[in-house]
N, C-alpha and C positions, 0 to 999 in steps of 0.2 A: 560358698568359699569361707574358709576359716579366717577370722580376724584376730590379730594379736594386740593386746593392749600394751602400749609403749610407756605408759605412765600410770601412776597410782591416782585414780580419780575417786570421787565419792562412791562410784559404783563398786570400786574394789573393796570397800568396807563391807559389802554384802557377802564377801567371802567368809567373814567371821560369824559362822553359824554353829550352834552347839546342839548336842542331843545326849540323852541318857537312855537307859532301858525303858523308861516310862514316858520320857518327854521327847518331842520332836520340835525343833525350833527353826524359824526363819527370821531374817532381819529384813524389814520393809522400810524403804526410803520413801518418805511422805512429804509432799509439798502442797499446801492449800492456801486458798485466797478467798476472802469474803469482805467486801467493802463495808458492810454493816450487818448486824444480826437481823434475821427475819424470823417471824413466828413459824413454827411447824404447821403443816396443813396437809391437804390431800395432794396427791401427785399422780401423774401418768408417767409410766416408765417406758422409755424407748431406747433403742440401740443405734449406735453409729454404724456398727457392723461392717462387713460380715465377720462372724467368728466361726471359722471353719471347724466343724467337728464338735463344737461346744454343745453340751446338753443344756439348752437355754432355760428350760423350765426349772431345773434344779438350781442352776446358777442364779436365776432371777428370784427364786424363793429365798435364797440366802441373802441377796441384796434387800429383799422386802423385809425379812426378819431384822436385819441390821438397822434399816431406816425406821422400822416400827419402834425400835428401842430408843430412837431419837424423837419420837412423837409424830412421825410422818405416817400417813395412811394412804395405801395404794388404791387407786381407782382404775378400772379397766376401760373407762370412757374418757377420752381426752377432753371433751367439752365439759366445762364446769370445774375441772381440776385446778387447784391453786397454782400448781407448778408442773412443769415438764422437766423430769429428771432424765438425762441422757447418759448412758454409760458407753464406754469404749474400752474393750478388753483385747489386748494384742500380745504377741510374742515376737521377740527379735533374737537373732543368732543363727547358728552357734558362734560364740566367741571362744577364744582360747586364752588361758592365763598360765603362767609358769609358776610352779610351786616347788619349794624345797621340802624334803621330808627326811626323818631319821630312819636308818636301817641298821640292823645288827650286823656286826662283823666278827670274824674269827679272831679272837684275841691271841691265838697262838702264832699268828704271822710274825716272823722275825725271831721266834723263840727257838733256841737250839734243842732243848729237851722238853718233853711234855709230861714226864713222870706218870706213865701209865694212863694217859688220856685225861689227866687233870692238871691244869696249869697252876703251879705253885701250891698244890694241895687243895685248891678250891676253884669253883666256877664263878667267874665274874663276867657278866655280859657287858660288852662294850657297844657303843652306838656311834655310827658315823653319819653326820648330818648333811654332808655336802652332796646330796642326791637331788636330782631334778626330775620332775614329771610335768607333763602338759595336760591340763584339765579343760575339757569342753563344758560350756554351760550356756544357758539361755536366760534372757531377761523378760519377765512378764510384767505388763503394765496395765493398770486399771485406773480410769478416770471417771469421775462422776461430776456432772455439770447440771446446775439447777437454773431454770429460766421461768420467767413470768411474762407473758405477752412478748416473747422473744427477747426480753431484756435479761442479760446474764446476772445472776445473783451470787452464786458461789461455785467454786470448783475445787475438787481435791484429786490429787494424783498419787498413786503408789506404785513402786517398782520393787520386784523381788527377783533374786537369782533362783534359777530352777535347773534341775538336771535333765528335764525332758521338755519338748515343745508342746506337749499335750495340754490344751487349755482346760481340760477337766480336772487337772491336778493343780494344787497350790493356790487356787483362788480364795479359799477360806482364809489363808494367811493374809492376802491382800485386803479382803473385806474387813477382817479384824484390825489390820494395821491402820486403815484409813478411818475407822469408825469414830474415833475421838476427835477427828478434824472436820466432820461434817459441819458446814456453816461456821467455820473457824478460819482464821488466818494463822498459819504456822510461823510466818515471818522469815523462814528459811527452810532448807531441807532438813528434816528431822528423821531420826532413825528409831524405829519401833521394833522391839523384839517380841515376836509372836510365838507362843509355845502351845503346842497341842498335847493334852494329856491323853495318852493312848487308851487308858481305861475308861475315863468319863467322856472322851471325845470333845471336851470343852477347849476353847481357844482363849488364851490370856495374853493381852497386849500390854507391854510396859515400855515406856520411853527409854531408849538406850543411852 
């Protein structure tokens, strides 16, 4: 069932995503909490699951690479690991939002003479902006939670708007978006603009 948003929430800000011929961008909403900093160490990665259809090895390799950049080392044996890091990756929707958009109109409407197909000797395109369309979208969420001896240490959550419910798409934006908030407290929901360079395939995250 389609749901219609009746008010402008922080989630609505995810609509403001830009792209160019070389760049593809997503806005990630991030919320993180860590009572106190902890040293990086070894970790065992597990999933809250299930993530239907997800190519888990590829996804977990991306998580592993991101966590390695923060000083964490993955171990495939739970016993002896400093931390248990649990991920939860889900999708919700579809949701529907109402958008207005500009469209060209025929500027000859209401003009008595057209002078051989040209209005007043020149062509001037006019735009009419009071047009409405309904757009369907999904919201993908990624959370990472770290524990030691079942004691929670830190958690980071990221949300991103997506065109498809396919879990194998968009997760690189989520991983890049939450990267700077591992073992950090954001203090509030922050928005991170993540841009992919289609030539180098690198992802760059910047606080919005």
